[in-house]
Each structure stands twice: as structure tokens, then as C-alpha cells.
N, C-alpha and C positions, 0 to 999 in steps of 0.2 A: 335513634336512639344515641346519646351523648355518650362521648368516649372520656372518662374520669381518672385522675391521677390517682392513685390509691397514694394511703400514709407511707413514710418512713417509719417504718416498725420501730426500730430500735438502733440504739447505737451502734450494736456489732455490723448492722447492714446487711443480717440475713435475709432482709425480706426480698420477693421480688416483686418492682413496682408493675402491677397490671390490675385495669381495673376496668369496668364499663356500666355504664350509666345508659339501659335502654330507654327511660323516661327523662322528662323536663326540656328535651329539645323543643325549638320554636315549632308548633304546626302549620304555621303559615310557608315554612319553608322545606325545600325536599334534601336540605344537608342536613347533616349528623353532626353536633356539636362536640368538640373535644373542649373540655373545658378541665380546672385545677379541680382538686379535692382537698378536704382536711383530713385531718387525723383520725382514726376511730376511737380514739379517746383513751381514757386509763392511765392513770399512774405507774401502772406498771413497766411500760414500755420501755425502759431506758435500762441503763448497765450500771456498771462502779463509777464509768468516768464522768459521771453527773448527771443532772436533773432533766428530765424531758424538758423542751423550751418550745416553745410559740411555735405553732407552726401554721400559721394562719395566710402565708405568703410563698411562694413557689417563683424560681427562675429557670426560664429555657435557658440552658446551655447550650443544646444546638438542637438543631432538627434533623431528622436523620432521613427526613422524607420530603422532596421539593413540590411543589403545585403543579398540577398532572399526573404525580406518581400514582402508582395504584397500590393500595393499601389493604394485604388480605389479612385476616384475623390470624394473630401471633406475630406480625411484622412489627419490629421495633418502631417507634416514628419519633420521641422524644428524649432528651435526656435532660432531667429535672434536677434543679440543687434546689435541694429543702433544707430546713434547720440541722439535720441530723447525716444525708446522705447525698451523693448524686445516682440518679436512676434512669434507668432506661424504661420508657413507658410503652408497653405492647399494646396493640390493637385487636378487640375481639369482634368487629365488625369489616366487614368488606368495603371496598368504596374506592373513590379517588381523592386524593388532596385537592382542595378545592380553593382554598382561603387560608393562611398564616396570619392569625389576628396578632398573637403574640410573638415577637421576632424573638431573636438570639441574643442573649444578656439583659432582656429585659424582664421584670416580675410581674406576676399576675397573681392577684389574690386568689384564696381558697371561693371555686364557683365561679369563677372569670373564664368568660370564652377564649380560649385559646387557638381555636382553626376548625375548621368547618370541612367535613367531607361529603360528595359528590354520590347517589347511588351509581352513577352510570360516567363514562368518561363526557358523553354527550350534556350530561347536566351541568359539567362547569361552571359552564358561561352563567346560565340561569341561578345556580348558586351563588356565583358573585354578585351577579346584577342586584341581589336580594340585600346585601348589606351585610354588616355583624350581624350573626343570630342572638338570640337572647340568651344571656348566659344560666349557663343549667344550673339549680340548687343546690346546694351546697349538701353533702348528705350530712345528715344529723347525728351526732352523737351522743349514743346512752347516756344520760346522765345519773348520777352516783355509781356509775358501774367503776370500781378498783380494777387493775389489773389489765391484762391485756386479751381480748376476744380472739377464740380459735373460731373463724367461720366455716359455715357450708360453702365448699368451691365449685363453680363452674366445670364440671366436669367433659361436657360436651357443649355446642352451641345451641342445643335445644334443650336444655338442662334447666328445669325451672326451680326443681326442689328436688332433695336427696335424702334417703334412707340411711340411717347411721344401723350398719350391720355388726359392728361389733367395735369396743374401744379397746384399742393397743397400751393404753397409760390409764392410771388408776390416781384417783385422789392423793393426793403428797409425791407420786411419782414426778423425778426430774424431769424434764425435757430439754435438749437441745435441737439447735436447727438440724434439719434433715432427718429427725426422728421422727419414723412412721407414728402417727398417733392415735387414728380409726380408719377403718375400712369403709368404706360409702358404696350405697348401691346407687348406682345413678340411672337414668332412662336405656344406659347403652350398657354398663358392666358393672362390676365391683371393682373396686381401685383403694389401694392404700394412699392416705393422705400424710402427708408429710409436714410436721412445722415448721415456719419461717421465724419464729423467736424461740429464745432462751427462756426458762423458769421453771415454777412448778404447777402442776395440774392442782386448781384450786376448786375449781366446781366443773361438773359435768352436766351442762345445761339439757341437751339432749339426750335420753337415753336409747341403749339398743332396741333396734326395733320401731324407732319413733323417728317422723319426720320433720324437715327444716328446709325453709327456702332458702334457694342459693343467697347467700349474704348474710346471714342471720346467725348470730353466736350460738355456737354449740357447745363451748369449753372456756373457762377463763383462766389464764395464767397468771400467777403471782410471780413477783421479781425474786423473791428471795422465800425459803421455807416459812421466816418469821413471819411475813405477809401471808399465807394461805387462810388463815381463820378470817381475816378481815377482810380478802378479796372476795371469800366463799360468802359471808355474811351480806357484803355491799349487791352480788350476784342473786342472792334470795330475793332482794328487794323489786317489788314490781316495775319497777324502771329499767330493772337490767335484763328481762326477758325480751322485748321485743326486738327484731333487727331492724334496723337502720334500712329504709326501703331503697334505699340507693348504694349500699355496702356494696362492694364489687368483691367477689372472691377470688383469691389466687389461685392458678392450677397447681396440680401435683407437680411437685419438683421429682425431674429425675436426674439420673447420675449424668454428670456431664465434663467434662475434659476440665480441669483445674487451670491452665493457662489461663490468666486473667483476660476476658474477652474486650478485644476493642471493637469499636462501634466505628463508623466511618467518622474522617475526621480524627482518629485517632484515639477518642475517650475512652477510659479501662475503667470498668466497673469495677469500683471500690466503695466502702462504707466511709463515711464521712470521718468516721473515729480513726478508721483506717491510714486515711488519708494524712490525720493530724501526727499519728505515730509517727507516720514514716517520713514526715518534713521533719519532726523531731532529731530521728534517729540519723538523718541524712540518706534515707534509701530511697529508691526510683521504684515507684508501686508497680511502674512497669513491667518491671523485670520481677516480679511475685508470683507465684501462682497462687493460685484463689483455692481454699477450701470449702467457702461457702457455695450454696447452692447457686447453681448455673458458672459456676466456676470465679463467682464473685468475689473480691480480697477481702478478707475482714480482718479484724484488731488482732485475731492468734496468728495469721500469717505474715504479719510485720515483726509479732514478737519471737515468732521462732520459725523464719524462712525457710522453705523446703525446694527443693528440686526434684522431689516425687512426680511422675508424669502420668498418675493413677489415681485417679479419684479415690478416696476411699471413707463410710459412713464415720460419723463421730466416734469417737470410743465411746465401746459400750453397744453400740447401735448393730444392729444385725438386720439385713434385709431379708424378708421370707415372705412365700404368698400366703394371703389369707388363709387358705385351707392346710397348709403348713402349722402355721401358726396357732389356729383352732385345735388341731389335731394333738401339737406338742403341749399346751394347757391342758388338754380333758386327760394326758397322760400325765401330767406333771412334769413334765420333760422342758429344762430350761433351753430356749430357741437358740442361745448362744454358744451353747455345747455342739449342735447339728454342725456336720459338714456340710456346706450348700454343693449341689452340683448344677445347679440353674445357671443363665447367665448370667457372666460377673461372680459367681459364688451364692448367689441367692438359693435359698433355702427352700425348696418344693418337698412337697406331700410325701412322695417315695424316700425322702431321703432321711425323714422322721418315723415311717414305716419300716426304713433300714434298721434304725437304732432299735426301735422294738421289735426287731426278729420277723418281721410280716412280710412272706415270699409273695412277690405278684402271683394271682391267681393263674393257675395253667391254663384255665377254661372257664367259660362262662357258664353256670348252671342256672337252669329255670327252677326257681322258685313259686311254688303255687300258695296264693296267700287268699283268704278272706276277700270279696268284693266289697268294695268301699263306694258307696254311693252318693255322690255329690247332691246337696239340697241348698237352695236358698243364695244369696248374693254371696260374692268371693271376691274380695279384694283384688284388684289388678296389681301387678307389680310394675316396676317403673318402667321396665321394657315393653310391659305391655300398652301401659297408658300412653308411651311414646308412639307404638304402632298405630294405636287406632287414632293419636291424634293426626300423624302423616296421611292414614288412609283417608280420613276425613277432611284432610286440605288437597288430597285430589282430585277430588270431586268436582271442584271447579274448573279442571283442565279439561278441555277439550280434546278427546284421544282417539283414536282409531288404531285396528288390528289389521296386519298380514300376517299369515302363514306359509312356511313352503316345505316341502319334502325333501330327506337328504339322505343318500344314499352312505351307507357308514362302514362299510366292507373294508374297504381301503383303512380308513381310518381306526378301525379295530384291530387290524392287522399291524399297524404301526403301534399302536399301544400297548399291545402283546409284545413286539419286538425291543421296544425300550422301557418297557415295566422293570426288567432287571434291573435297571439303572435308574430307578428309585420315580420314573417319571410319570405322572396322574393324569387321569383323564380329564381334570378339574384345569391341569396345567395346557393341554391340548386343547383343549376348549376356549379356554382364554386367551392364547395364543391364535385362535384363526379368527376370533372377535375382534383381537386388537390389530390385527393386520386388515382386518376390514374397515374395521373403523378408521385406521391410516388412509385409506384412499376413498373414504365416503366421512369426511369429519363432521357434517351437518348432524349425522347421527350420535356424534360424540358432544354435540354442542349443548345449550340450555337458554331458556327462554329468561327475559328479562323484560319488562316495559318499555316496547319502542326499541326492541333490539335482540340480536342474535348473539349470545358468548361463547364464543369458540374457544374451549379449552386448549391450551398449550400441549396439556400430557394426558396421554391414554390410561386411564387409572380403571381396569378391570374389576369391580365389587361381584361379588357370589354370594349368595344368598347362604348363611346354614341354620339350621333348625336348631333350636338349645329349647331346654324345658322352658316353658312357658313363654316362647316366644321366639324370636330369629332374630340375627344380627349380620351385616355386609361385610366382610373382611374385604382389605382392597389390597389387591395386586398394581400397584402404582409403575408408571411406563413398562404396560406390559407386553409393549410392541418391542422395546427395545431388550427383554431377556432373554436368555436364553431360556429352554424347555427344563434342563437340570435347576436354573435358579428359581425358575418360576413354581416348578414341585416343591422346590425345599423352603419357598416363602410360602406355600399355600399350606404346606403341614402346619410350618411353624404357627402360622396366622390360625389356623384351625383349632390347633391344640391350646392357643390362647383364649378363642373363642369360649370352647368348652371349659376353660377355669374362669372365665367372666374378666381376662388379665388384659382386653385390648387396648391400646392406647386410643385417642382421640383418631387421631392421624391414620391408625391402622383401619377405621371402620367408617369415617365420615369423608372420605376424601375421593369416593367413587365420581366418574364422569358417566359410565355407562354401566348398567348391572346384568346379572345372568341369573335367571331363576332356573335350578334343575331337579324337575324331579324323575327323571329317567330311572333311577335306580327305587322307584316307588313303583315301578311298573304301568305308570301314567301314558297314555297314549297321546294325550294331547291336552292342554289348559294355557289359560290366557292371564299375564301378571298385570298388576296394577303397577302404573307408574311411580315411582318416587318422587318427592319432591326435590326440584333443583337438576331434575336431567330432563335429556329430551327423547331418551329411549329404555326398555328394556326386553331382553331377549327371555321368553318363555322354552325353556328345553325339553321335550317328551322322551318316551324310550324308545329304542330301535327295536322294530317287531320283524323278525320274516314276514317277506312280504313278495306273493307269485304277481312277477313284471315281465313286461315282453321283453324276448330275448331272444334276436334274429339267429337262425344257427342254431340254436339248441332243440334239443328233443321236444317236438310239439309247439314249437315255437314260443315257449316261455321257460322261465325259471325263476329262482327265490334268490332275493337279495334283502338285507337287513336295512328296513327304511324308519327315518326318525322325522318327527316333524316339529318345526321351529316355530313359535309364535311372536312376532314383534308388537309390542304397544308402541305408540309414539304420540307425541305432542303434536298436536295438528297446526298450531300456532307457526312452528317452525319446520315441522317435516311433512313433506305429501307425500301421498301413497307411490308415488314413481321413484323417489329417493328411497322408501323403505323396502321396495321390490330390488331396486339396485343393490343395495348395502345387502339382502340377502342373495342375491344373486352371488354376490363377490364369495359370501361365507360358504355357500353351497359348493363353490369351486375350491376354496381352501380345504374343507373336509373332506370330498369327495377325491382330491391331490395332495394328501399331507404331507407330501415330500417338504416342499417350501417350509413347513413349517419345524422343521428340522435345523433350519440356515439361521 
């Protein structure tokens, strides 16, 4: 797939330059093409500083990666100067930089090849030998569409479409960069999507409950209130509806430190208009604190410099969870008047309930309802579709399974001793698995054609069942964390999973997965290998079992025994490798004192 440079959205510089084009690369090459991309169209993407100018050419200010460097999704790879701003361009693809086609200081037309990624380090030479790749086609601009489109973002690496759960803005509402505008259901979670442009909502193209492909326009913004009618009329035309197939969606913006971020080489992320104002005012842009998304310096920071060290939303913007917004809206409560108790002052559902005087239930009561029988086809949720797709993808992987019984009496005793300190069984289990993986890194690796890819980090994912699917929150660097930190992190992740508020790096970075059905009194089961991993561990329940016990009456005794089963990718893991890993895991669980260190 081709990595594309997204457009500079407007003169305020609040847009984040991120884009991926997965088609259009030369099929005869193993590398991925990095190419310039044009603006997404419209005459509403400029501010009072002047009209939007032609952006058919971009200049590579600096490369942030060198040939041979590993590139991971989300890594900044270049800084590009367009007609409106200098922007860091991030990658949505993994690979290795094999070739720089457009050097620093050189211009490239929209659609021109600027660099090539190889899938593995071993492929770099082959990609280089293939010569310059064919230029990826420029993304077409919807003709006749006035205003700035709000597009469906890619909220995960596997997302191809998303469903609009709810709109947080209505037609005619003022939108500022950073304002939440809608809630989107992806294949993993429900997430608020924030605006990268300022303007007024002129048209909603995708209604609540409807789906749109990633990159498709879902709404249109007008520059001013007076432009709403004209933009809405243009948006209703047939030409305004289709999404540009190659349009890359920007990921959701999260609160970031305001200090102007500097890339390698000293580059400060700032909009072109902000740089112009700073130059006229004699202000050093690197000394300013950025209030734009990602800490980017925008025009208002130059006009009114601030020394604040904490990012705050735009005036009038209130951060709140989707469930809190929905409850407040249904009860006629202004969400801006509710004091938030969540992270960074975020309003959660409990805050709205407190305003309503609703006390948390003392106990859960069983309510008997009439039986409802389902009949006929029922459309799957985005999460269910993603699970089905991933399960089908694993059918081509040759796997094998190995089971082992483990005594848990000492493990259970350790848990009971640490439970008052907040330590959970999931944290203890994750710690044991992580330490075993540290000694047997092959089980933490994954297969790529012709290579075994060893992961630098030990990120233990654990399956959490949700209504209508499951998700795998990840404890990153689990081998290096204390039991207290693992437990606190796991409780937070589970809470986010149940509220569908996990971020992509909290559910898609696992290098090894645990599926634990012990709480359901399951004796033993096999788990299906997730894509991109080399192994998964299935954990059954611990059951009292009669075992040989020399010295005891009748020579037998009772111990709690659980059965674990590991499913492995046979392309990289052998039976002996799996057996040695399970031996190490058995030792750690049966002698859990080491887990507390």
C-alpha cells in the first residue's frame, strides 16, 4: 500500500497530516510507495487570512527516517511544506525505508513517489534493485463539493468501515478544532472523533446508525454561517456523496502536551499562518506553547502567547464519554454544567447520574422478563465482523496444540495474601506468562514470509468478553511491571473495554494472548491463534483432584489442578519449544514467590 501525504486542511494549521493509501502501488514490487497527495477539495478550508491557494506541489522539508530504518504505524516519517503549513506525515504501515526518491528541499507534484518501504529488512536490497516505483495516483477531489469534508477515520489498522453511533454536533453548530463531532463504532470500540477544522456544520451526509467506508465524507463544514446554505446545497448534489477511494482518514486526536513538538533536526510543528504571524511579530515560534491538536502551534498561540503547561479544550468544549453525553441529552442536561470525575476532568456517566440524583444500585436484582426468541438473519456488529474475519484468516496457518496440568494451591494462596492490596488473578497470570516468555522469546515472536520476527517488548493481551464480541486489552511490557501496577492497569483496561473506550494501542499491540475461561468452570479448551502472533494460551479452571502424595494417608491427597493449552504457529514454533515454555510457566505458577519480585 502507498503512504500518502494528506492535505493541509486550513490556514489555522489544526489539521494533522496523516494518510494511507493501500492501493495504487506497483504490483511488480515488494515495496510500498510513499507519495504526495492533493487536497481533499472545497473552498471552505481557509480562514480570514486569505483564500485557499493551489496545493499541487509539496516540498520535503526533512526526512525523519533514514534508509534502513524500521518504520512502524504512527511513526513520523517526513516533514512536508505545502502552500499552507509544515506538517509531519505519519505512517499507517509497518516496514523498512528502502529508498528515498525525493530528497530534502526538493519539490514533488501531488501523486509523485517520494519514497519506498520494504516489508522486511531482508527485502530492502531487492526493493532498491527494482528502481523507482510507479507513482501512486492522486486522490480525486469530489467535484462540486463546497466546504470542508469531515471524513470517516481509520480507528484501527483493520478498520475498513465505521458506523456513526451518534452526532455530537447538529447542522448550524459552530465547530472548533478539537471539538468532538461524532461517536463512531469501529471493529474494536466506540470512539469519539474530534474535528481538525474550524467552521459550521453545513450538512450531515451519513445519519446515525448508518455506515461509511474509511475516508468517505460523513459531513461538510462551511467556513462561515453565511456559507451554510450554499455548502449544504452543493453537498446534496450527486457528486458530493461518493468518497474519494484513496482519501485517508485522520485518526482521533487525543489530549497532548502543548509545548510545540520538535522533530529530529529541531523542526517545530506549527501552521504556516502561525509562522507568518510570528515572523511579523518578531516572535520565536519554538518558544510558544501550542494549543492545537498534538501540541501544534496555531495562529491563536501567536496572537495570545501563553505559558500554560496543561492542554485544555477549545472554549466551550466539554470532554465526555459517549454514554454520558447520551444520558445528559436524554434528560435535557447541559453537559457543560456537569463536573467531570474521569481522567483529565472527563465527564463520565456516573457524573450525570449524580446530577440526576441517581444513586448507584446497592445490589443487582434479578428481573424475570418474557423470553424473546430470535429468528432470521441479524446483522453483525463491526466488532463481530472483525472477529469473524480474523478467525477466517487463521485457517491458513498450520498450528498445533500442547496441554499441561499445573498445581495451583501455592498460586491461590499467594493471590489470597495479595488480594487486599488490589492484586488480581489476571495480573498474577500475566506476570507468570511474561516471565516465561522472557526466557523463551520464540513464543513471543511472529512469522513473516522468510523470517521470524522477534518482538522487543513483551505485551500480554488477555481476552475480555463483551456483549456481542470480545476484545483483547494489552498489558504492555508486562515482564517489567510490578504486580500492583499490572493490577491497576488491568482494572483500568477492563473498565475501558466494557465502555468501548479503549484506544488502538490498548487493544492491538499484543505479542502473546491469554484466553482464560477458568471463571466459567471450564476444564480445558483450545484457543484460536490470533493473526500476527506466534502463540496463544488457553487457561481452564482449577479443580480439586486426587493425586499421589507419598507420606499421606493411603498415599494420596487432594490438590487443585488446572489445565493450560497452548496453540502455536508451527511455521516458527516446534513442539519442543512449546513444551519448554509450558515447563517454565508451570514452575513459575507452582512457585509464585518469584512473581512478587
